[in-house]
Every structure is written in structure tokens, then in C-alpha cells.
C-alpha positions in Angstrom: -63.9 114.1 13.4 -64.4 111.7 10.5 -61.6 109.3 9.7 -60.9 110.9 5.7 -60.4 114.5 7.7 -57.5 113.6 9.4 -54.7 115.1 8.9 -52.1 113.1 8.1 -47.9 113.5 7.4 -46.3 110.9 5.0 -42.9 110.1 5.8 -42.2 107.5 3.1 -39.9 106.2 0.8 -38.8 102.7 -1.6 -41.7 100.4 -3.6 -43.5 100.5 -0.2 -43.6 104.5 0.3 -45.2 104.5 -2.8 -47.9 102.3 -2.9 -48.8 102.8 1.0 -49.2 106.7 0.0 -51.4 105.3 -2.9 -53.7 103.6 -0.8 -54.0 105.8 1.4 -54.8 108.7 -1.3 -56.8 105.9 -3.2 -59.5 105.9 0.5 -59.6 109.3 -0.1 -57.3 109.9 3.0 -56.2 113.8 3.6 -52.6 113.8 3.2 -50.6 117.1 4.4 -47.7 116.9 3.6 -44.8 114.2 2.2 -41.7 114.3 3.2 -38.6 111.6 1.5 -35.2 111.9 -0.1 -33.8 110.8 -2.9 -31.8 107.1 -4.7 -28.3 106.5 -2.8 -26.0 106.9 -5.0 -25.4 103.9 -5.7 -28.7 102.3 -5.7 -30.4 101.3 -9.5 -33.8 103.7 -10.1 -36.4 100.5 -9.5 -39.1 101.4 -7.9 -42.4 104.4 -8.1 -41.1 107.0 -5.8 -44.0 108.7 -3.2 -42.2 111.7 -4.5 -43.7 111.6 -8.0 -47.4 109.8 -6.7 -47.5 113.3 -4.3 -46.2 115.9 -7.1 -49.5 114.0 -9.4 -51.5 115.0 -6.6 -50.8 118.1 -5.7 -49.6 117.6 -2.0 -46.4 119.1 -0.6 -43.4 117.6 -0.9 -39.9 118.2 1.2 -37.0 116.3 1.2 -35.0 118.0 4.0 -30.9 115.8 4.6 -32.5 115.8 8.2 -35.7 116.2 9.9 -33.2 117.7 12.8 -33.2 120.7 12.4 -35.9 123.4 14.6 -36.9 124.5 10.6 -38.4 121.7 10.6 -40.1 120.9 13.9 -41.5 124.3 12.8 -42.8 123.3 9.6 -44.3 119.7 11.1 -46.2 122.1 13.7 -47.3 124.5 11.2 -48.7 121.5 8.8 -50.7 120.3 12.1 -50.7 116.6 12.1 -53.5 114.5 13.9 -51.3 111.2 12.3 -47.8 110.9 10.9 -46.9 107.7 9.2 -43.5 106.4 8.1 -43.4 103.9 5.7 -39.7 103.3 4.7 -38.5 106.6 5.3 -35.0 106.1 5.8 -34.2 109.1 8.5 -34.4 109.7 11.7 -37.9 111.4 12.7 -37.0 112.9 16.2 -39.5 113.2 19.0 -39.7 116.6 18.8 -41.6 115.5 15.4 -43.4 112.6 15.9 -45.0 113.8 18.6 -46.6 116.8 17.4 -49.2 113.9 16.1 -50.9 114.0 19.0 -54.3 113.6 17.9 -53.9 110.0 16.5 -50.4 109.2 17.2 -46.7 107.7 14.8 -46.2 104.2 13.4 -44.0 103.1 11.3 -43.6 100.1 8.9 -40.7 98.0 9.2 -39.8 95.4 6.5 -40.0 92.0 8.7 -41.7 90.1 11.2 -40.4 92.4 14.3 -39.2 92.0 17.2 -36.6 90.2 15.0 -34.7 92.0 12.2 -35.0 95.3 13.5 -32.4 98.7 11.7 -31.2 98.7 8.0 -32.3 96.2 4.9 -34.0 93.3 6.6 -35.0 91.8 3.7 -31.3 91.5 2.6 -30.3 90.4 6.1 -32.8 88.0 6.1 -32.0 86.0 3.0 -27.9 86.3 3.3 -28.0 84.9 7.0 -30.3 81.8 5.4 -33.3 82.8 7.1 -37.4 81.2 4.8 -38.9 84.3 5.9 -39.4 88.2 6.5 -42.0 90.3 7.3 -43.9 93.6 7.5 -45.0 95.3 10.5 -46.8 98.3 11.6 -45.4 99.5 15.1 -45.3 102.8 17.7 -42.6 105.1 16.5 -40.5 105.2 19.4 -37.0 107.0 19.1 -35.6 103.3 19.3 -35.2 102.6 15.9 -38.6 99.6 15.8 -38.9 98.7 18.9 -42.5 100.3 19.8 -45.7 98.6 20.6 -46.7 96.0 16.8 -50.6 97.5 15.9 -50.2 95.0 12.8 -47.7 92.7 11.2 -47.8 89.7 8.4 -44.8 87.0 7.7 -43.7 86.5 4.7 -42.6 83.1 3.9 -40.3 82.3 0.9 -38.0 79.3 -0.1 -33.8 78.7 0.2 -33.5 79.1 -3.5 -35.5 82.9 -4.7 -33.8 85.5 -5.2 -34.2 89.2 -3.5 -35.7 90.4 -6.5 -38.2 87.8 -6.8 -39.1 87.5 -2.9 -38.9 92.0 -3.0 -43.0 92.2 -4.2 -44.1 90.1 -2.0 -43.3 92.2 0.8 -44.4 95.4 -0.8 -48.1 93.1 -1.0 -47.9 92.4 2.9 -47.0 95.7 3.7 -49.5 97.2 1.6 -52.3 94.9 3.6 -50.8 95.2 6.5 -51.2 98.8 6.6 -55.3 98.4 5.3 -55.5 96.3 7.9 -54.7 98.3 10.3 -56.2 102.3 9.0 -60.0 102.0 10.5 -57.9 101.2 13.9 -56.0 104.2 13.8 -58.0 106.4 12.2 -60.7 106.0 14.9 -58.1 106.5 17.6 -57.9 103.2 19.5 -55.6 100.9 17.5 -54.8 97.0 18.8 -51.0 97.4 20.7 -48.9 94.3 21.3 -45.6 95.1 23.4 -42.6 93.4 21.1 -40.7 90.4 23.5 -37.1 91.8 23.6 -35.9 88.9 24.6 -36.6 87.7 21.0 -35.0 91.5 19.4 -32.3 91.5 16.6 -30.9 94.1 15.1 -28.7 94.7 12.1 -27.1 97.9 10.7 -27.3 99.5 7.4 -25.4 97.8 4.4 -22.8 98.8 2.4 -21.8 98.1 -1.7 -18.7 95.8 -0.2 -20.6 94.1 1.8 -21.4 92.7 -1.4 -17.7 91.0 -1.5 -17.7 87.6 -1.5 -15.2 85.6 0.5 -15.2 82.1 -0.9 -13.4 80.2 2.2 -17.1 80.5 3.6 -19.7 77.5 2.8 -21.8 77.2 -0.7 -24.7 78.0 0.7 -23.5 81.1 2.8 -22.2 82.8 -0.8 -24.6 81.7 -2.8 -27.1 83.1 -0.4 -25.5 86.9 -0.3 -25.4 86.3 -4.4 -29.5 85.9 -4.2 -30.0 88.0 -1.5 -28.5 91.2 -2.8 -29.1 90.1 -6.5 -31.0 92.5 -9.0 -32.2 95.4 -8.2 -29.3 95.7 -5.3 -25.8 95.7 -6.1 -24.7 92.3 -6.2 -22.4 90.5 -4.6 -19.0 89.9 -6.6 -15.3 89.5 -6.5 -11.8 90.6 -8.4 -10.8 88.2 -11.2 -7.9 89.6 -12.3 -7.9 93.3 -11.2 -11.4 93.4 -12.9 -14.5 93.4 -10.5 -17.2 90.7 -11.2 -20.5 91.0 -10.8 -22.6 87.8 -9.6 -26.2 87.5 -10.1 -27.2 84.7 -10.4 -25.4 81.2 -9.3 -26.5 77.6 -8.3 -24.4 75.0 -5.2 -22.3 72.3 -7.1 -20.3 69.5 -6.0 -17.9 68.8 -3.7 -14.5 70.7 -4.5 -11.9 68.5 -3.2 -8.8 69.3 -2.4 -8.7 73.2 -4.5 -8.3 76.0 -3.0 -11.4 77.8 -2.0 -11.2 81.4 -4.7 -10.0 78.6 -7.6 -11.8 79.6 -10.9 -12.5 76.3 -12.6 -13.0 77.1 -16.8 -15.5 76.1 -17.8 -19.5 76.3 -19.3 -20.5 77.2 -16.7 -17.5 78.2 -14.5 -17.3 77.4 -11.2 -15.4 78.6 -8.0 -14.4 76.6 -5.4 -15.8 78.1 -1.2 -14.8 76.0 1.6 -16.6 72.7 0.7 -18.5 73.4 -2.4 -18.3 74.9 -6.1 -20.8 78.0 -7.3 -21.7 77.4 -10.1 -21.7 80.5 -11.8 -25.2 81.7 -14.0 -24.9 84.9 -14.9 -22.5 87.6 -14.4 -21.1 91.1 -15.5 -17.7 92.6 -14.9 -17.5 96.5 -13.9 -16.7 97.1 -17.1 -19.7 95.3 -19.6 -21.6 97.2 -16.4 -19.9 100.6 -17.1 -20.6 100.4 -20.5 -24.5 99.5 -20.3 -25.5 101.7 -18.3 -24.1 104.6 -20.9 -25.6 103.5 -23.2 -28.6 104.1 -21.7 
């Protein structure tokens, strides 16, 4: 079998899914189907989707709410995949599906430097937790999330003042490079496999909008990390002020608070809010009313 004859089923979403599918198609790979899903209601649509690219290239697109049904087991069997690739696909891919790629196997791209930050939203969690790197790791798809042997990975470093929107494009570029570097060996059926070190593993859950609520009893650094970790294009960190939700998009750490209680707002230009040790100085913010009005205008 020549490399470009391999029948590939692509599971993917987000900017990483789009760019990795574009890479495969650019190399003339035989992508026979694309599985994807719609954007979550609370997300902004800031990326091109694998769905749009697949349709442009006349590739069948499927968007099941779950793959855990006999219907989709049969559909994948009918498609006779040699290779299954999962690139930021959010739904669980059951063993009944990924095990059908008997010739070349099934692989998943995870957005962390595994084995750290298995699970959901690894870049957001990394920034929130004060890390200085994340990464892209291509690994064997298994029953458990993000546990399979690693084929290739790349570390993505970032500074402690950088925002998620500045880092995300570098993450996507790293994922494309990792896939491109691993693809020849995968298509040849002999990828290098390095087992993960379970002693260094960590796992983080899916984030929900309420996780963006700011707790000013924490240190200013912790609050700042939350703000930059969920800022645009994500839903943003927020607090309630006079019964109204206020999102802080950009901020910086200020001076010592003295004897001011955490959460106390000091009016001025700019406004600053007391945390456990120092002030958070607001550089860009928006009330929910302003946000709703802007979205309605568009």
C-alpha cells in the first residue's frame, strides 16, 4: 500500500482540527470521512472548522452527538479505515470504532506536553495554574483519555504575562508540525512509540463558564493567571458588580493593598480591585449588557 492510498477517517474540531486536515489534504492523503461537531453555545466561533474544509473538498461529514451506537460502529466498519486520526475531537471515540483501523492504527493529538495535563482544556488550565509551557502530543488512542504511547510531541513555552489568545496560534502550529513529522512513519506502519511516565501524569476536567468567576480572596497573581487563561477568544474571567456580570479581558498586577478587604473596588482611571495581597488593575473590561449589545449589533 502506498502512503497516499491509506483510507483515513478524520475526527477533529477547532483551529487545530482545521489546520491538520488542511495538512493531510495538501499532502494528497486519502481522507474518506470527517467526523466533527458544532461549536458549544457559550463559545465564540473564532476558528475555521474541519467541516467547512471537508465540504470544500467533497469529503462526507458526520456530526453525531455520540459515537456509542451500533449505527456508527457499522458506519465506520463500512468506511474500512486503515488509519484513524483524532485532532481535537471532543467526543469519546469508543474502542468499537478506533479498533477498526487495523492496518495503521488510531492516534490522538492532545494539547499538552503529556503526560502532564491529560483531559480537557489543557492550555487554559496550564496558564491558570501558573505553568510556563504546554505542548502538542500525538499518541496512540486508547480507552483511557490521553494515556497511550507517544509518537511525537513538542513543548510550547510562554511567558507569565502572555494571554491565551497570544499562545493558542503557537499551539496550533506546533500540532501541525508534530503531525507532519510523525505522518511518514505512521503511514509506513512503523511509528516510534514511547510509553508515558505515569508518575508524572496529571488530569484536569472540562471547564465550564462558571469556572471563570474570579475569587478576589486569592492572590493577585492567581487572579491574573485566571484572567489571561480564559481571555479572548474564550468566555473570559468575571465578577458581579452591583448585580451585573463584569468580564475582565486584560489586567495587570498592581501594588500592595494594605488593609483593604479582598474584592474592594477602588474607583479611578484605571479601576483597581483588592486581592489577598495586591491590587488587580483593570485594563480592559466589559459588562454583560455591553457584550450582549455588541453581539446583537453584529
